[in-house]
N, C-alpha and C positions, 0 to 999 in steps of 0.2 A: 711529636712522637718520641723524641729524645728524652723529654721530661718523663714520659710514661715509663720508659725503661729504667729510670732511676727511682721510681716509686715502688715501695715494697708492696703496697696494696695491689698493684698490677699483677704481680706474681701469684698473690693469693687468689685473685679473681680467675686468673688463667688456670691455676691448679684445680679450682672448683669446676671450671668448665671442662677440663680434661675428664674429671669424674663423670660429669653429665654426658659428655660425648661417648665415654665407654659404656655407661649404663644404657644410653639410647640405642647404641648399635647392638648391644646384647638383647635388649627388649625387642628390637626389630627382628633379629634372628629368631627369637623365641616366638614372636607373633606369627612368623612365617612357617617355622618348622616344629613348633610345639615346645613344651617346657624342656624336654631332653633334646638338646641339639646333637645331631649325629656327629661322630668324631671327625669325618672328612670336612664337614661344614665348620666345626669348631676350629679346626686347623686353619681353614681359609679366613675365618673371622679374626683369629689372632694374628695372621700374616698381614691382613689389610689394616688392622687397628692403628699401628704406628703412622701409616700414611694418612688415615682419616684424621688422627689427632694433629698431624703436621699441617695438612691442608686447611682444616677448619681453624686452627690457631692463626695461621697466616692471614686467611681471608677475614676472620673476625677482627684481627688487629688492623689490617689495611682499611677496612670499612668502618672503623671507629667504634666497634662494639664495646671496647674497653675504656673508652673515654668518659662515659657517663658515670655518675655516682649512683650506686644502687638505691640509696635512700631517696633519690629524686627521680627514679625511673618513671617514664611516661609512655604514652602510646607511641610517640616518635621513636623512643628507644626500642620498643617491641617490634615496630616495623623494620628498624635497622637490623635487629637480630634475625628476623625472618628472611630478610634479603640476603644477609651474610650466609645463613644456613642453606638457602636455596642455591646460591652461587657455588658454595663449597660442595654440595651434593652433586651439582652438574659437573664440576671439575673432576670429582672422584669417578663418576659414571663414565665421563669421557676418557679418563686415564685408563680405567680397567678395560674399556672397549678397545682402546688403542693397543694395550700391552698384550692381552690374551683373549680378546673378543668376549670378555665376561665369563669365560669358562670357569666353572666351579663356584660361581656367585649368583644367588637368586636375585633377579633384577628388582623385584618389589622391595627387597630389604632396604635399599638406600632411599627409596621414597618414604617408607615407613620411618626410617632413621631420621630423615629431615623433620617429619612431623613430631616425633618424640623429642628430638634435640631442641626444636624451637619451643615446644610446650614447656619442657623442663627448665630451659634457660630463662624464658620470660616469667614462668611461674615463680622460680626462686627469687628473681629480682623484685617481682611484685610483692612477694611475701615479706621480703626485707623492708621494702618501702612502707608497707602497712605496719610492720612492727616498729619501725623507726618513728613513724608518725604518731603511733600510740604512746611511745615513750618520749615524744617531743624532741627527737634528735634532729639537728640540722637547722632548726628555725629559731634557736635560742629559747625555745619554750621551757626547757628544763629550768632555766634560771628566771625567765620572765613570764611564765604562764600566769594569766590573771587569776585572782582568787574568786572573782565573781564574773559570770558571763551573762550578757544581756540576751534574754530569750527573744529571738527574732522571728516574727511571722512575716512571710514573704508573699506579697500579692503578685501572682504570676508564676507560671511553672514552665517557662520557656528557656531559651538560650541564656538570657541575662541572669535568670535565677540560678541556672546550673553553674554558671561561672562564679557567681557570688558564693554559693554553697561549697563548691570545690575549693575556693580560696580559704574559706573559713575552716574547712576540714583539714586542709594541708598546712595551715599556719596556726598552730595552737597558741601563738602569742596574741592572736586577735581576740578581743573581749566579747565574742558573739557565739551563740549557739542557735543554729537554724532549727526551729521546732515544728514548723508546718508551712506548707505552701497552699495558697488558694488560687483557683482558676475557674473561669466560666465554661471551659470545655468539658462536657460530660464524659468524653473519652478518657480524661485524666483522673476523674474522681476515683478514689480508692487505691490509686497506684502510688509509687514513691519516686522521688528524684534524689539519687545518691543517698538513699536511705531515709530521706525526709518525707513524711506522708503528705500526699496531695489531697486536699479536700475542696469542696466548692458547694454552691457558687460563691462568688465574691460578696453577694448580698448578705451572707451569713458571717461576715467578718467579725462583728461584735461578739457573736456566739463563740466562734473559734478562738478569739482572743482570750475569753474566759476559760474555755475548755483546756487550752494548751498553756495557760498562765503566762502568756507572752508579755514582754515588757515594751517592745518597740515594733513598729511596722515598717517594712521596706516595700515600696511600690517598684517592682522590678519589671516594668513594661515600658521600656524607653521610647517606643514608637506609638504609645497609646494616644488616640485623638483626644482633643480637649474635653469633649462630652464625657468620655470614659473617665478621664482624670477627675473631672468635677464630681462624678458619682462616687469614685473611690475616696476622694478627699472628704466628701461629706460623711461617708461611713467611718473613716478614720477619726474625724472630729467627734463622732458619737462616742467613741471609746475613751476619749480623753488621753490616750497614749501619744507619745512622741511618734511622728511618722516622717519618713524621708523617702527620697527617690533617687533615680539615676538620671544623668543628663541624656538627652537624645543622642543616639549613636552618631548622628551627623555632626554633633558638636565635639566628638572625640576624633582626633586626627588618625589614630590607628584602628578605630572601630572597636576597641576592646573595653570591657567594663571591669571594674575592680572595686573592692571595698573602699579604697581611698577616694573613689568618685562619688560616694554617697553624699547627698546634700539635701537640704530642706526643699520642699516643693515651692517653686517660684510661680509668679503670675503667668509667665510665658507657657508653663505646662498646661494652663487652663484655657489657652487661646482657642483651642478647637480647630487647629489647622492640621490637615493630613500631612504626612511626611513628604519631603521633596525627593523625587527620584530623578537624578541627573542622567542625561545621556552622555556618559563619560567619553564615548568615542568621539562625539562631535566637539567636545570641549578639548580633549586631549589633542585633537587634530591641529588646533591653532595655538595651543600652549606648550605642548611637549617639545623639549629641545630648543625653545625660543628664548629670547630676552624679553622679559616682561617688566614694565615700569608701573608702579603704583604711586600716585601722588596722594598726599595726606595719609601716608602709610602708617603713621602712628595713631591715627584716630580709631574710633570704634569700628567703623565700616572698613576703613583702609587696612587695619591690622587683621581683621577677619578675612578680607580679600587675600592678603598675603598668605595666610594659613591655607586657604582653600586652593589658591594657585599652586602652592608648593606640592600639593597632592598629585598634580599632573606633571611633575618633574620637568619644569623649565630648565634651560641651561643656565640662566642667570636671572636675578631679580634686582631691579633698580628701585630703591626706596627713597622717597623724598618727603620731608615734612619740615614745617617751620618751628616745631617744638623740639628742643634738644632732648628733653626727657622722654617724650613719646617715641621719638626716633630711636633712641638708645634702647628703650624697652622692647620694641618689636624687632630690632636688629639682633639683640641678644637672644630673644626667643627663637628667631629663625636660624641663627647660627648654631643653636643646640639641636636642631633637627638632624636625625641620622640620614645620611645620603641627601642632605638638603642642597639647594641650588647655590651657585656662587652669588655672593651678595655685594652690592655697592650702595652705600648710603650717602645721601647728600642733604645737609642741613640747609634748606633753601626755601624761599618763598616763590610760589609759582609765577607771580607777576614780575619777578626779576628776569627779564628776557635775556640779558647778557649771560647770566650764570646758567640759566636753564638751557640756553643754546649750546654752551660749552659742554654741559652734561650730556645732552642728547647727541651732540656731534661726536663725542668720544665713545659713547656706549651704544648708540643707535638701536633703541628698543624696537622690537617687532610688534608688540601689543602694549597699549597704554590704557590703564584704568585711572580715570581722573576723579578721585574722591576728595581732593582738597577743597574745602569750602567753609565759609562762615554760615552757620545754620541755626543759631539761636535767635529766634524771632524777635523777642524784645530787645536783645543786645544790638542786633543789626538795625533795628528801628531807631535806636538812639545814636547809633554810629554808622549811618548809611554809607559813608565813603569807604569804610572797610569792606562792607558787603559788595560794593561795586568793584573795588580793587581785586578782591579775592575771587568772587564768583563770576565776574564778567571779564575783567582784564586777564586774570589768571587763566581762565578757561580759553580765552582767545590765544594767549601766548602758547599754551600747551598744544592746542589744536594746530597752530601754525607750525610749531616745531615738529610735531608728529608727522605732518605731511612733508615738511622740508627734509627730514632725515629718513624718510622712507618707511615709516611704520605701516604695517598691514591693517591694523584696526585701532580705533580710538573709541572708548566707551565712557561717556559722561554720566556720572551718577547724579540724577536730578531728584525732584521731590514733587509730591502732590500739591505742595504749596505754590507751585508754579502755575496751577490752574486757577484762572480768575483771581489773581493774587490780591490780597488786601494788606500786604506788608512788603517792605523793601526786600527781605530775604527771598520771598517767593517771586517777586518781580525780577530780581537779579538772576534767579535760577531760570525763569522763563526767557530772559534776555540771552542767557547762555544757550538755551535750546534753539532760539531763533538764529543765533550766530552759527550754530552747528548745521541747521537745516538750510541756511542760505549759502553755504559753501558749495562751489561747483563740484561736480563729480571728479574724483581723482583716483589714484591707485590706493589711497588710504580710505578705508571704510569708516565713516563717522556715524556713530549712533548714540542715543541717550536712553537711559533706563529710569523710569519715573515710578516711585513707590511712596508709601506713607511712612508713618512713624515706625521706628525700629526699637523694640523693647530692649532696654539696657544700654542703648547707645548714649554717647555723650549728649547731654541736653534732653534726654528722654525723661518722661515724668516718673518712670519707675524708680530710678535711684533717689529722686527727691522724696517720693512717698516712703521708701525704705528708711531713709535717714530721719524723716519726721516720725515714723512709727517707732524707731529705736529711741528717739528722744521722748516718747510718751505722748506725742501729738502737740497740737492738732494737725490733722492732715488737711492741706489746703487744695480745694478744687475750685477752678475759676467759675464754673456755672453748672447747675445740677443737670442740665440737658446736653452738655457738650459731648461730642463723640469724635473718635479718631479711628483711622485704620491702623492696625498693628501687624507686624511680623517680627520674627526673631532675627538676630544678627546673622547666624549661619544660613538661615533660609534666604534672607535678602541677598547675601553674597553669592550663594549657589545659583540663584536666579539671574543675577548680574552676569555670571560666567556663562550661563546657558544662553542668555540674550546675545552675548558677544559672539556666540557661534552662529546665530540666526541672521545677523545683520548683513545687508548688502550695501548699505550706505544711505544716510539721511533719515533713518527711521527713529521714532521715539517709541520705545517698548513700554507697555503698561503691565505691571505685575498684578496678577489676581490677588487682591488683598482680603478677600472674604467679607465678612459682615463687620461694619464699624462697631467699635466697642464704646460703651458709655463709660466715661472717665469716672463718674460717681460710683458705678458698679465695680469698676476696676479697683478703686481705692478701698471699697468695702471688702472685696475678695482678698486684697493684700493684708488688710488688718486681721481678717480671720485666719489667714495662713500663718500669721505671726503668733497665733494662739490667743488673740484678744477679740473683743466684740466691738464693732463700730457703734458710736454714739453712747456707749456705756463705758468702755475702758479708754477709748480714744475718740475724741470729737472730730467731726468733719466740718470744716468751715468753708463757706463759699465766698470767694474774694472778688468776683467779677472778671470779665474778659480783659486780657492784657492788651497793650497797644498792638494793633495789627492782627489780632487773633480772631479766627472765624469760629462760629459755633459748630459747623460741620465742614469737613474737608471733602474735596472732589478729586477724582482721578482724570477726568476729561471735561472739556467745556461742552456746551450744547452744540457748538458748531463743529466740533471734532468728530470724526468718524473712525471707529476702530474696526479692525478685522482680526480674526483669529490667526494664530500661527500653528505650526505643526506640534507645538508644545502646549499642553493643556492649560498651564498656568500663566502663559505669556500672550498678550495681545499687542497689536502694533498700530501706531499712527503712521501712515505713509508720508513721505516727503511731500509737503504742500508747496504751492506756488507763493513765493514771497511777493507781496504787493510793492515793496520798495527795497532798495539797498539799505540794510540797517547800519552801514558804516558811518554815515553822517551823524545819526543819533548816538551811536556808540562813542564817536569822538566827543560830542557834546556832553555825554554822560561821564566820560573819563575826565574831561576838563572840570566839570562841576565837582567830581570826587577829589581832584587834586587841590581844589580851593575850599574843600569842606563845606560846600554850599548845599545844604540838605534840600531846600525847596527846589533848586535847579535840578538836583538829582531826581526828585520825584516827578518833576515836570518832564524831564527827558525820558524817564521810564514810562510815563503815561503816554507820550507820543509813540513810543515803540510798541506798547502793549495797551491798546484801547480799553480792554476789560479790567485793567488794573485800577483799584479803588484806593488811592492814597489815604493814609490816616492823618489826623491833624496833630500828631504827637510831635513836640519840639525835640530836636536833636540836642546832644549834650553841649554843643558849642554853636 
C-alpha cells in the first residue's frame, strides 16, 4: 500500500473514480426524481457527496481496487470493484440511518448509485483494456508483433479452445490468429466463441480449412477418447496441413492450458482410453499432511508418482534413486513447485539395507511407493543377478524397513510380465509379489499394483520408434503379430494412487488395461503421425522375438481369480495361501546372485514360481 501512495498513476485513477462516483450519484438522483432535481434534494445530494467520495475511496483502496493495472483488467477485478461498491453503499446507508434516520434522502438512490458506479467503473477499465490490447500495449507487441500470423483452425469449441483463443487475443506477440472453431455439437453451430465463428460438424474439416484459408489445425479437445482422436487425425491428414494438440488435462499439474502447451499428436493420444476420474477424497485421506517416500523417484514412473503425490499436499516427500542425474532432475522439478512439500533426497540403492535403514529411521515415512526396479527385459536376461538384487532383495529391504519404522501403507509397482513369466525380469517381479503376499498381517498394509507397458516410460518401445523415425528408419518390430497392453504414465500413476487407497493388506491390484495394441499397427500410426508413410517413406523391419520376450502378455494366470473393487478400473487378487515359506528359496536366489551364477538364479526362480519358463539365453558372464 505504501508503494501505491508513491505512484502517480494511483492519484490519476483515484481522480477518475471521483468523477465516476459524482456522476453515478447524480444519475441515481435523476433516475429517482427526474431530470430536474428539486432544490431540497439537490442540497442533500451536495451535502452527502463528500462523504460518499471519502467512504468509497477508502473502501476501494482497502479492498485493493487500485492495485490492478487497467490494461490487464479481468473478471476478477470487476468482481472486486462490485464488492467494494456494495460494501461502501452499505456503509453509507448505515451511516445515514444512524445520523438522521435517512431523513431527506430517498432510500432507492443509494441502491441505484451502487449499480451506476459499478457499471461505470468496470466499463471504463474494460474499455481501456480493449484499447490497450488493440494498440499492443503491455505485451511487448508494439515492438515484437509478428509480421505474419498463422491462421489457426481450432477443432473443439469448449473450455480449452476458449482459453487458447483468449490468450491469442490478449497477447498480440503470439504469431497466431484463430479464424474458426469446429465442433460436433449442433447447439454450437453458427455461434461464436470470443468473436471466432463456430462451425460444424468436424467431418467438414477439409472444407472449412479451404473456406477460412487456415494454415494450421489445433485439436483442442484434451479429454477426447482415442477413437475420436483417430477420426480427427485422419481428417487432419487429408488436408496436408500441420496439426497439433494439447496434452490431457491430467498431465498438467495445474489443469490449465496455454499456447505454450501445444505439441504434435503423440501415439498415446490415439490409445482410445477414457480419462481417469480419481476419487480425490480417498487419496487425500492417506496422503495429505503425511510423509511419503518414493523409491526410484527419478525414473519415468517414479517421477510421475512424485508429481501426482504432490497434488495431494503431503507434509514431506522422501525421494530415493540410484541415478544421480535422475534424482537431481526430479528434485529440481519438485523444488520449483509453488507451495510444494518439504523434500529430502537420498542417492541410494534400495538393496543397501544399512543406508536405507538410517534413511527410514530418520524420516519415518507414512506411505511408501516402491517403484525402483530393473525392468528392461533383454538387459536383465543377460544380467540376471542385477534383476535379483534390485527387484527381489531391494523389495524385501524396503518392505522390512517400511514395517520396522511404522509405515501405514506400502505399494509395490509390479508388472504384467510377472504373470507366467518367460524372462528373469518378470520372474523377479513375481518373486517380489510372493514376498509381499507371504508377509504376516501387521500394522503396515502391503499391496502390489500390476499393469502393462507404459507409453513413453524408460524402456518403452515408443521412444525407440520415435528415434528410428527421426533417423529415417527402418523401424524395427520384433514380430508382426506381437501385442502389448498400454497406458499412459499419468494414468498409470493415478491408478497406483487410487489402488493405494483401496488396499487392506496382501492384495495384488490389477489395472484395467483395455484392449491389447498390436505393435506393428502402433509403429505404422507413429510413422503417419510424423507426416510419412510406412513402407514407402520409412521401412518396417521384423527382427524376431528377443530373449525372454512373449508374443502376448497376460494380466492374470489361469489359476488366479480376480474380483471387482468399488473403483471401475481396478480389480483385485486377494491374498492367497502360500504353500511354503519362500525365505529358503529367496536365500538360495540371493546367494546365486552374489556369485553371478545365472543358471542357479533361474533354477531358484523356477522352484519359487513353477509357471516360470526360463529362456536358454546365456548371461554376459
